C-alpha positions as CSV (number, residue, x, y, z in Angstrom):
1,M,-9.4,-17.5,1.2
2,K,-6.7,-19.6,2.8
3,S,-6.1,-21.6,-0.5
4,L,-5.6,-18.2,-2.2
5,Y,-3.0,-17.1,0.3
6,S,-1.1,-20.3,0.1
7,K,-1.0,-20.2,-3.7
8,Y,0.4,-16.5,-3.7
9,K,2.3,-16.7,-0.4
10,K,5.8,-16.3,-1.8
11,T,4.6,-13.6,-4.3
12,I,3.2,-11.6,-1.2
13,I,6.3,-12.2,1.1
14,I,8.5,-11.1,-1.8
15,T,6.2,-7.9,-2.6
16,V,6.2,-7.0,1.1
17,S,9.9,-7.4,1.7
18,I,10.6,-5.2,-1.5
19,T,8.3,-2.5,-0.3
20,I,10.0,-2.4,3.2
21,L,13.5,-2.3,1.5
22,Q,12.4,0.6,-0.7
23,L,11.2,2.5,2.5
24,I,14.4,1.7,4.4
25,W,16.9,2.6,1.6
26,G,14.7,5.2,-0.5
27,F,12.8,4.6,-3.5
28,D,14.5,3.2,-6.7
29,P,12.2,2.8,-9.5
30,K,14.6,0.8,-11.5
31,F,15.2,-1.7,-8.8
32,S,11.4,-2.0,-8.2
33,L,10.5,-2.5,-11.9
34,I,13.1,-5.2,-12.1
35,N,11.8,-7.1,-8.9
36,I,8.2,-6.8,-10.3
37,I,8.9,-8.3,-13.7
38,W,11.0,-11.0,-12.0
39,L,8.0,-12.0,-9.9
40,F,5.8,-12.5,-12.9
41,V,8.3,-14.6,-14.9
């Protein structure tokens, strides 16, 4: 479990921060879609 977390640590942190920003400034589908695509490139 720990190795899995360390492997995807950056992705998890970015995903959580994007979610928090969406909650603070309101949901923007275009912004979240761009960030999700950027994560998997």
